Every structure is written in C-alpha cells, then in structure tokens.
N, C-alpha and C positions, 0 to 999 in steps of 0.2 A: 340311849336304847340299851335296855337290859338284854341278857341271852334270851329269855322267854320271849320278848317281844320281837327280838331279832329272828327267832325260830319261826314265829308266826308270820313274819313278814316273807321269810323264804318259802314257807309253805304256800302261803298266798300266790307268790310269784310263779312257783311250779305248778300249782293248780291251773293258773290262768293259761300258762303255756300248754299243759296237757289238754286243756279244753279246746284251745285253738288247733293243736295239733289233730285232735279227734274231728274237729269241724272240717278242717281242710282234707282229711282223708275220706270223709263220708260225703263231703259236698264239693267234690272236685269240679263238677260242671258248673255249679254256681259260682265258685272261685274263679273259674277260668272266664266265665262270662262278665263278672265284676271287673276283673283285671283288663279284660279286653275292652269294656266300656271306659275304664279309667284311662288306658293307654290312649283310645281314640279321642277321649276329652283332652288330654295333656299333649297330643300332637301338635297342635298349633302352637302351644306355649313352647314346646321343644324347638320347633322351628323358628320361633320368634328369638330364643336365645341364641341359636345358630347365626341367624342374620345380624343381631346386634352385636355378637361377637365379630363377625366378618366385617361389618360396616364399621365397628369401632377401631379397627386397624387403619382405616382409611380417615376416619374422623380424627384420630390421635395424631396421625401424620400431618393432616391439613393444619390442625390447631397449633401443635408444638413446633413443627418445622418450617411452617409457612407463615400462619397469621401472627403468631406471638414472637416469632423470630425476626421477620422482615417487615411487617405491617404495623402492628400495634406496640410491639416491644414490653407490653406489660399486661397481665390479666387482672381485671377488676370486676366486682360484683355487677356492675352496670353493664359491661360488655360481654361477659361471659355468655348469658343467655343468647344475645344476638349472634356472637361468633359461633356458639354451639349449633344454633339453628341452621346458620349458613353452611356450616361445615357438613352437617347431617344431609342437607339437601343436595350438597356437591358430591359426598359419598354415595348417595343413592344414584345420582346421575352417572357418576364414574362407574360404578360396578354394574348398572342395568345398561349403561352405554357400551360397556364391553361385551356384555352378553348378547345386546342387540347387533353389535357389529359381527360377532360370531356367527348370529343366527341369519343375517341378512347379506352377509358379504362371504364369509368362508364356507358355510353350509351349502349355498347354492353352487359354489364351485366345486365343492366335494360332490355334491349330487350329480352335477354334469360331468365329472370325471368318472363316477360310477356307470353313468348311462353310456358314456364313450366305451368304457371297458366291456360292458355287456354287449353292446354293439358289435365291437371289434372281437370278441372272445373267440369265435371260430378262426379268425385270420391269425390271433396270437397263438392258438394252440397249434395250428398248422406250422407256423414258423418255429415253435418250440420242438416239436415232433421231428421237423426236418433237421434241426440242429443237432437233435440227439442221434438221429440216423447218421448224421455227416460224422459226428464225432465218435460214436461207438460202433458204427457199421450194423445198426440194426435195422431190419426190415419189417418187423411186426409192430414197430411202434404205432403206426398209424391206427391200426384195427383196435389195440389196447387202448389208446389215447381217445378215439371216438367212441369207444364202448363206455369208457369211463364218463366222457362229456355227455353222451345221451342220457346215461343213468342219472347223472347229477341234474341235468336240465329237466329231465323227464320227472325227476322227484321235485323240482322247483314248481313245474307246472302244475302237478297234483296238489302241492300246498297252496298255490295260488287259487286253483280251482275250488279246493275246500274252503279257503278264505272266503271267496266270492259267494259261494252257497250260504255261508255262514251270515255274510253281511246281509244278502239279499233276503234271507228267510227268518232272521232273527232280529225283527223289529224291536222287541222287549229288551233285548240285550243292548242295542244300540241307544235306546232311550235310558237304560240304567247307566250305560258308559257316559252319556251326556250330562245326566243328572250328578254322577261322581265327578266327572270333570269340573262342572260348574261349582260343585260343593269344593273340590280342591282349590280352585281359583279364589272362591270365596274365603276359604281358611288361609290361603297364602296372603291375601290382602289384609285379613285381620292379623296374621303373625307380623306382616310389616308394619303396621300401625302400632302393634304392641312394641315391637323392636325400636321403633323410634321414640316411644315413651320411654323405654328402658335407657336410650341412650341419653335423652334429656335429662334423666334423674338417675345416672349411673352412680355418681358420687354418693346420693342419698341411699340407694340400694346397697351399696357396699358397706356403707355406715350401718345400716340396719342388720345386714348379715352378721358384721362383727360383732354388734351388739347381742346378737342371739348366741354366736359361738362363746363369746366371754361370759354370758349368763349361764350357759349350760355346763360349761368345762371349766378346770382349774387354769389359772392364769398361765402357768407354764405349758399345759396342755393346748390351751387356746392358742398360745404363741405358735407351737408347733403346727397346729392345723391350719392357721393362718399362713403360715410359712409354706406349707404344703400346696394349699391353693394358689399362691403366688408362683411358685415352681410350675404348677400344672398350667396357669394361664400363661406364662412365658414360654413354655415349650410349646403350646399349641400355636400361639401368635408367631413365634419364630419359624416353626415349621411350615405354617400355611403361606406366610410372606415369602419365605426363603425358596420353598419348592415351586410355588406358582411363578415367582419372578424367573427362577432358573428355566422351568418349562417354556416360559414365554421366549426367552433368550434363545433357547436351544431351537424352537420352532422357527424363529426368524432366521437364525443362522443357516439352519437347514434347508429352508426355502432359498435363500441366496445362494448357498452352495450349489443346489440342485438346479437352479436356474442358469448359473454360470456354465456347469458342466452339461447342460441341455438334457437332463434326465426328465422322462415324462411324468406326468401327474405330480408336479412339484408340491402344488397346494395341498392335494389329499395326503400326501406322505408327510408333509411338515406338519399338517393339522394331527394327523395321527401320532407322530413323534411328539408334539406339544402335549397333547392329552395324556399320553402314556408316560411323559416324562415326569408328571406330578408323583408317580410312585418312585421312590428311590430304588436304585440298583436294577431291579427287575423291569422298570418302565422302559429303558433303553432297548432290551431284548425284546419286549412285548410289541413294541413299534417296529423294530427292524426286521422281524421274522416274516410278517405277512407282506412287508414292502418288498422284500427280496423275492418271495414267491410270484408277487405281482410282475415285478420287472423281469424275472426269468422267462416268463411267457412272452413278453414283448422282445426283449434283447437280452441275452446273457452277457453281453459285454457292458450293457448299461447297468445290470445288477451288479457285476464285479466292480464297477466304477463306483457304484452307490455305496457298496460295502467299504471300499477302501476310504471313500470320502467321509462315511459316517463314523468309521473307527478313528480315523484321525481327528473328527470333531469331537468325539467322546473322550479322546486323550486331553483335547483343549478344556472341554467341559469339566472333566474330573479333576485336573491338575491346576486350571486357572479360574474358571468360572464359579465352579461349586465352592472352592475355599473362599472366594472373595465375595459372592453373593449370599450363600447360606452360612459358610464359615463354620463356626462350632455350635449353631444354633440347636441343632439335634443333640449333639453331645455324646454321640454313640459310636462305637466302632462298626466296622463293616458286619462283624460276627454278631452283635446285637441286633443290628439293623434286620439282618437275616432272620434271626429269631423271631423279632416282632412281625416281621412280613408273613412267616410261616404261621404263627399263632394267630394273628389277626385275620388272615385269609381263611383260616380253617373256622374261626367262630363267625365271622360276618363278612367274608369276601373281600372285596375291593375296599369297601367302607371300613372294615375292619383293619386292613393295612394302614389306611389314613388316619384311623384313630389310634391304633395300637402303637405306631412308631413314637409319637409324643408321649403317650401314657408310659410306655417303657423307658423313654428318655427321662421322665420325671421321676419315675421310681428309681432309675439308675443313679440320678443326681442326690436323690434323698438317702439312699441306701449307702451311696458313697461318702457323703458327709457323715453319717452315722459310724461307719465303720473308720473313718479317719478321727472321729472324736473318740472312739473307743481305744484306738491304738494311741491317741496321744494321751489319754487319761492313764493307760498302762506304761507310758514312756516307752513305746516300742516303735522303733523306726525300720521300715521295710522298703 
C-alpha cells in the first residue's frame, strides 16, 4: 500500500470514528436502550458460561481424578462421550444437591434460630442491661436500652405495616413480580441447558476460539493472548475451588467447636462464618462481628468464649488449613488481596471482590513474568 492509499485509509477510519462519536453523543438514549436490550439478551448466555465454568470444575475432577484414574485407566473416543455425559449429570446432582441441602437443612435451622432470637429479644436485652449495670454501676441503662429497643421495633413494625399494605393493594406489582420470577426461572433453565451443551463440546469450543485468535493475530501475539486466557482460567478455577473448600471446612469446624463449648445458635453462626469465609481476609471479620453482638445480648461470657475460640480457629485456618487447601492458588500477598478487595468492592460490591481477586492475581502473574523476562534480557539480577 502506497502513502496516498494509506492516508485515505487513515482518513476513512478517522471519519468512521467521528461519525460514531457524534451518533453516541446525540443519541445517548437510543444507545442506552440498545445496550440494555443487548445486555438482557446476553444475560442467559453469561449465566450459562458461569454455570459451565463452575460445573466444569466438578466434571474435570470426576473425569481425571476418579473415572480415568481408577475405573477406565484410558481415554478413548468411544468412551469419552459416555463418561462426559455421566460426569455432567453427577456434577449437576452434586452442585444442586449441595444447594438443596443448604436450602432444606441449614436454612430452616437458621430461620428457627432467628425466630427464637426475635422471641427472646426482650429477655436478652434485659440480661444485657443488668450485666452492664452490674459491671459499670449504671442505673439509667434500662431507660436508654428500652428506648432504643422500642424505637427499633417500632421502625420494624412500621416497615412491616407498609410492606403489608403494598402487598395487599398492589396486585399489579405482585403479578409483575410473578412474571419476572417465572421469566427468571425459564432463563435459568435455558442457561443450564446451554451450559450442558458447552460442557459436552468444550474441546471443540476451545479449538474454535483458538482458530479465531490465531487467524486475527500474529502467531507470537496469539501465543501471548492464549497464555493470558490460560492464566485467567487457572486463577478463577483455583480461587473458586480453594475458597469454597476452605469456607466449608471453617463452617464445619466452627459448628463442632461451638457445639462442644455449648455456645448458643451454633448452626446460625457457623453458616454465617461459612458464607462470609468465601471472602479472603475480610470474611472472617464480617462473620465474627454480628455473631459477637448477638452473643453479647445472651451472655457476655459466651461472647468472650466465642471470640477466644474463633481467634484460635482462625490461627489454625490461616497457618494450616489455608496453605494446604488454597496454597498458592491465588498467588498474591495480603497487600495485593486488600487492594483487590477495596477496588472490587468499590466497583461492584461483594461480586466485585470475588471477581477482582482472581483478576488481579492473573494480572500480577502476567506482569511478574514480563518484568522477570525484561530483567533477564538486560542481564540484571535483583
């Protein structure tokens, strides 16, 4: 291409970009509507990718660690499809079996504990204020506590009353919610079916993606891009499996420890610690703080016992469980994990934390390899 044709090409590209910018500026409402429609259309596909990614962790474990290691010993084209189908069915049963167990075993226990707490709240508050009066020789605690209690419960009564009026008077809203819920269920079922298709043909999909990458990029650039995708996949897979396993172990150990120490509401607190334990570093504090406040109302001695026991368990978790279960899967120091938590929570809340940590982990690994290569090329050792 000569210089004249090259200038024409650049001018054409700049002209197209300017036209698009003008359109975006003067048609912001239309662009927002199109983007919203596109986002709604792509949501089931995004959910399918997420389901396929999570289920694939179980499918890969069943195939590589159980079936081909202990049963068949060898992978052949004839048995691959049958084994894949069985492993997909088992992975769905395992994942949704865990969800069902949580829904029908743990959640009712948690609700029962919350009902008991609500019913016994006046007695707990009275015990709490008597303890404070005894420890600090304060005589006005009762009035202050009852005032706060009445205001809090009065606010809740008002909220419940408003909610009841909305439910009884807004039939259209209820119908709309029912339609949205039904649509969500249908979208989820479609996403699950699409995820199953993805799992059955994941090798073909990976091959097609690689073809597109190598067709659009130079070979060295395509190699780097594929390597980045592999690092991202490993970071997310290691983070999800490691954190979920660690949170489950912490929840079980917390429940056993609190049962032995006769700390009330062991199931509720253990479930809370397990859920918040998925979040590194901050998860333990997020679960401990409300638990301590709850136990303080019941018995300050139990609260102190709980804090001592959980701090001891956290030491075991951070020094023994975490290195063995999660190990170096995240590959980040506590400083970078805190940065990932701050940035992720600011952008997208809890979901941003869960996505941000493996993303920053992948970026850290890529940038570390780049820096080490540059130093090696310059023959510099630090």
